[in-house]
C-alpha positions in Angstrom: 58.8 -44.5 49.7 57.6 -42.3 52.7 58.6 -41.6 56.3 57.2 -43.8 59.0 54.9 -41.1 60.3 53.1 -40.6 57.0 49.2 -40.6 57.1 47.1 -41.3 54.0 43.6 -40.8 52.8 42.1 -42.2 49.6 39.1 -41.9 47.3 38.5 -44.8 44.9 36.5 -45.5 41.8 32.8 -46.4 42.3 33.0 -48.8 39.3 31.4 -52.2 40.1 34.3 -53.8 38.2 37.3 -52.4 40.1 40.8 -53.4 39.4 42.9 -55.7 41.7 44.9 -52.7 43.0 41.7 -50.8 43.8 40.4 -53.8 45.8 43.7 -53.8 47.7 43.6 -50.1 48.5 40.0 -50.5 49.6 41.1 -53.3 52.0 43.9 -51.3 53.7 42.6 -47.7 53.5 41.1 -47.6 57.0 44.5 -48.2 58.6 45.4 -44.7 57.4 49.2 -45.3 57.2 51.6 -45.4 54.3 55.3 -46.2 53.7 55.2 -46.9 50.0 53.3 -46.3 46.8 54.1 -48.5 43.7 52.5 -47.7 40.3 52.7 -49.4 36.9 51.3 -48.2 33.6 50.4 -50.1 30.5 48.4 -52.8 32.3 45.4 -52.0 34.6 45.4 -55.5 36.2 41.6 -55.3 36.0 39.2 -58.1 35.4 42.0 -60.5 36.1 40.4 -62.5 38.9 42.3 -64.2 41.7 45.5 -64.3 39.6 45.5 -60.5 39.3 44.9 -60.0 43.0 47.7 -62.5 43.8 50.0 -60.3 41.7 49.1 -57.4 44.0 49.6 -59.4 47.2 53.0 -60.7 46.0 54.1 -57.1 45.1 53.0 -55.9 48.5 54.7 -58.8 50.2 58.0 -58.1 48.5 58.0 -54.4 49.0 56.9 -54.6 52.7 59.7 -57.0 53.5 62.2 -54.9 51.6 61.2 -51.8 53.6 60.5 -53.7 56.8 57.0 -52.2 57.1 53.4 -53.5 57.5 51.6 -54.7 54.4 48.8 -52.3 55.0 51.3 -49.5 54.6 51.9 -50.4 50.9 49.6 -48.8 48.3 49.4 -50.2 44.7 48.0 -48.6 41.6 47.9 -49.8 38.0 46.7 -48.1 34.8 46.5 -49.3 31.2 44.9 -52.1 29.3 42.0 -54.0 31.0 41.9 -57.8 31.1 45.5 -58.7 30.5 47.5 -60.5 33.2 50.4 -58.6 34.8 53.4 -60.7 35.4 54.5 -60.5 39.1 58.2 -60.8 38.5 58.2 -57.8 36.2 57.2 -55.7 39.3 58.9 -57.5 42.1 62.3 -57.8 40.3 62.2 -54.0 39.8 61.7 -53.1 43.5 65.4 -52.9 44.6 66.3 -50.7 41.6 63.3 -48.5 42.0 64.2 -47.8 45.7 67.9 -47.2 44.9 67.2 -44.9 42.0 64.2 -43.1 43.4 63.8 -39.7 41.8 62.9 -36.5 43.6 61.6 -35.0 40.3 57.8 -34.9 40.2 58.1 -34.6 36.4 59.8 -37.9 36.0 57.2 -39.6 38.2 54.3 -38.0 36.4 55.8 -39.0 33.0 56.2 -42.6 34.2 52.5 -43.2 34.8 51.2 -41.8 31.5 49.3 -43.9 28.9 47.5 -41.9 26.2 48.3 -38.6 28.0 50.0 -36.1 25.7 51.5 -34.1 28.6 52.4 -34.6 32.2 50.2 -33.0 34.9 51.3 -31.4 38.1 50.3 -28.6 40.5 51.5 -27.2 43.8 50.5 -24.7 46.4 52.6 -22.9 49.2 51.0 -21.5 52.3 51.8 -20.5 55.9 50.0 -21.5 59.0 51.2 -20.4 62.5 54.1 -18.7 60.7 55.3 -22.1 59.4 55.6 -22.7 55.6 53.9 -25.7 54.2 53.3 -27.0 50.7 51.1 -29.3 48.7 52.4 -31.0 45.5 50.2 -33.2 43.3 50.6 -35.2 40.1 47.9 -36.9 38.0 47.4 -38.9 34.8 44.3 -39.2 32.7 43.1 -38.5 29.2 40.4 -40.9 28.3 37.9 -43.0 30.2 37.3 -39.9 32.3 34.0 -39.7 34.3 35.4 -40.5 37.7 32.4 -40.6 40.1 34.9 -40.9 42.8 38.4 -41.7 34.6 41.8 -44.0 33.6 42.6 -41.5 36.3 45.3 -41.6 39.0 46.2 -38.7 41.3 48.8 -38.5 44.0 48.9 -35.6 46.4 51.7 -34.9 49.0 51.8 -32.4 51.8 54.0 -31.7 54.8 51.1 -30.3 56.7 50.4 -32.5 59.7 46.9 -34.0 59.8 45.4 -37.3 61.0 44.1 -39.8 58.5 40.6 -39.2 59.6 40.7 -35.5 58.8 42.6 -36.1 55.6 39.9 -38.4 54.4 37.1 -35.8 55.1 38.9 -32.9 53.4 40.0 -35.1 50.4 36.5 -36.4 49.8 35.2 -32.8 49.8 38.0 -31.6 47.5 37.5 -34.5 45.1 33.8 -33.8 44.8 34.5 -30.3 43.4 37.5 -31.3 41.2 38.0 -34.9 39.9 34.3 -35.7 40.4 33.4 -32.6 38.4 35.1 -33.5 35.2 34.2 -35.7 32.3 35.9 -36.4 28.9 33.8 -39.3 27.6 31.4 -40.3 30.3 33.2 -43.6 30.9 34.2 -44.5 34.5 37.6 -46.3 34.8 38.1 -49.5 36.8 41.3 -48.0 38.3 40.4 -44.4 39.5 42.4 -43.7 42.6 43.2 -40.4 44.4 45.7 -40.6 47.3 46.6 -37.8 49.7 49.7 -38.3 51.8 50.7 -36.2 54.9 54.4 -36.7 55.8 53.9 -35.2 59.3 57.5 -33.9 59.0 56.5 -30.6 60.4 54.5 -29.9 63.5 52.0 -27.4 64.6 52.0 -25.5 67.9 48.8 -27.3 68.6 47.5 -30.3 66.6 44.4 -30.0 64.6 41.7 -32.3 66.1 38.5 -31.0 64.5 37.1 -29.7 61.2 36.1 -26.5 63.0 39.8 -25.5 63.5 40.3 -22.2 61.7 43.8 -23.3 60.6 42.3 -26.0 58.4 40.6 -23.4 56.2 43.8 -22.4 54.4 44.9 -25.9 53.9 41.5 -26.9 52.4 41.7 -23.9 50.1 45.1 -24.8 48.9 44.1 -28.5 48.4 41.1 -27.4 46.4 43.4 -25.3 44.2 45.8 -28.1 43.5 43.1 -30.7 42.8 41.1 -28.4 40.5 44.2 -27.5 38.6 45.0 -31.2 38.1 41.4 -32.0 37.1 41.3 -29.2 34.6 44.7 -30.3 33.1 43.1 -33.8 32.6 40.2 -32.3 30.7 42.6 -30.1 28.6 44.4 -33.4 27.7 41.1 -35.2 26.9 41.7 -37.6 24.0 41.4 -35.7 20.8 40.1 -32.5 22.5 40.4 -29.2 20.8 38.3 -27.1 23.3 38.1 -26.7 27.1 34.5 -26.4 28.2 33.3 -24.9 31.5 29.6 -25.5 32.4 28.1 -23.4 35.2 24.6 -24.1 36.4 23.3 -21.4 38.6 20.1 -20.7 40.7 19.3 -24.3 41.4 17.5 -25.6 44.5 20.6 -27.6 45.6 24.2 -28.2 44.7 23.3 -31.8 43.9 20.6 -30.8 41.3 22.9 -28.1 39.8 25.8 -30.6 39.4 23.5 -33.3 37.9 22.3 -30.9 35.2 25.8 -29.7 34.5 27.0 -33.3 34.1 24.1 -34.1 31.8 25.2 -31.3 29.5 28.8 -32.1 29.8 28.3 -35.8 28.9 26.0 -35.1 25.9 27.7 -36.3 22.7 25.5 -33.9 20.7 26.6 -30.9 22.8 30.2 -31.9 22.6 30.2 -32.4 18.8 28.4 -29.2 18.2 31.1 -27.3 20.2 33.8 -29.2 18.2 32.2 -28.0 15.0 31.7 -24.5 16.4 28.0 -24.8 15.8 25.8 -22.6 18.1 23.1 -25.3 18.2 21.8 -24.2 21.6 18.8 -26.6 21.3 21.2 -29.4 22.2 21.9 -27.7 25.5 18.1 -27.5 26.2 17.9 -31.2 25.3 20.7 -32.2 27.7 19.2 -30.1 30.5 15.9 -31.9 30.0 17.4 -35.4 30.1 19.0 -34.8 33.4 15.9 -36.1 35.1 15.5 -33.1 37.3 12.2 -31.2 37.6 12.7 -27.9 35.9 10.4 -25.0 34.9 11.2 -24.3 31.3 10.0 -20.7 31.6 12.8 -20.0 34.1 15.8 -21.3 32.0 18.4 -18.8 30.6 21.5 -19.8 28.6 24.6 -17.9 27.4 27.8 -19.0 25.7 31.0 -17.0 26.4 28.8 -14.2 27.9 26.7 -14.0 24.8 23.0 -14.3 25.9 21.0 -16.8 23.9 17.8 -17.5 25.8 16.2 -15.7 28.7 13.5 -17.1 31.0 12.4 -19.9 28.7 12.7 -18.3 25.2 15.2 -17.1 22.6 16.1 -13.4 23.2 14.5 -10.9 20.8 17.7 -9.6 19.4 19.5 -12.9 19.1 22.4 -12.9 16.6 23.7 -16.4 15.8 26.7 -15.0 14.0 27.9 -13.4 17.3 27.6 -16.7 19.1 29.3 -18.6 16.3 32.2 -16.2 16.5 32.5 -16.7 20.2 32.6 -20.5 19.7 35.8 -20.3 17.8 37.6 -19.7 21.1 39.5 -22.7 22.6 37.8 -21.9 25.9 34.0 -22.3 25.9 31.9 -21.3 29.0 28.3 -22.2 29.1 26.2 -20.5 31.7 22.8 -22.0 32.6 20.4 -20.2 35.0 17.7 -22.5 36.2 15.9 -19.8 38.2 14.7 -22.1 41.0 17.1 -21.4 43.9 20.4 -20.1 45.1 22.8 -23.1 44.6 25.5 -23.4 41.9 27.8 -26.1 40.5 30.6 -26.0 37.9 31.7 -28.9 35.7 34.6 -29.1 33.2 34.7 -31.1 30.0 36.0 -31.0 26.5 34.7 -31.4 22.9 34.3 -34.7 21.1 36.3 -34.8 17.8 37.2 -37.3 15.1 40.6 -37.6 16.7 39.0 -39.2 19.8 37.5 -41.9 17.7 40.9 -42.5 16.0 42.8 -42.7 19.3 40.3 -45.2 20.8 40.0 -47.3 17.6 43.8 -47.8 17.7 44.2 -48.2 21.5 43.1 -51.3 23.4 41.4 -50.2 26.7 
């Protein structure tokens, strides 16, 4: 539960088959106020029709009456198996106990929302503005079905820095673009992706922030980006069956949009991901993935390196290329692929993981 002054912003899945909780959050998000967040794991309450949405409405009705707050101040999230009905009484009967025994430990909360995750994910940042100390604390869950486009991915961020819901929404959308929307594990977009940013407004500024041009907002945005990128990278590190963390940098593109599209094309390539899993320096697969991005590229301008080992330069294999050197570099658990397009000044970074036999085993045994 949250204080009465709490403002909220949210970014939701772009899936065309969203879950019932996502539909509810979409309905209330413009009010920008929050008093409660209730989350369940194990059942996504997705593709459950009117019955599934009624479960959300009943949950909200019970919780809002219990807290004596507006229904639009109650946010609901679910994660787990798609297509199975969630029994309302399982949730509503737990509400009194949940409120009485609420934990102040972010670790307990983070653990309670895990599904196929192998570790809990949290991040925080402390900063000062106008000589007043503030903090941002975030938790997230996600391991598979990660290609957010905002994967199953939930993230909840809390701050005591006072901001209006309008400004919160703008800064959150920008931060998500360069964090949760810049990761992919398997290229699958979940029906339940939700990122919520809450501002308790417990502390006040000497002068309220009313515009994006306010210089005091710069440090907050920097801290928010730091927290969200940390959570996003933790999700990738926990990618189902993953053995390697992969960073893909696309440089010298005409625009950020083009750079990111190329980076995601490489990151989502099963052939690239399996080559990295097998520590095989098959750089031709990277060229293939760049080409299938759909962007217009001059081949003679492309340069590629892996973990700082140059492979191609301006459209061709370098003269003194040594595959054994690159193969040795690929034994590292952290792989960094640098791609220079040579057509502009913009850059984008995307994070992903390799694709292993373990991923197949996990998803053959787990019902999505």
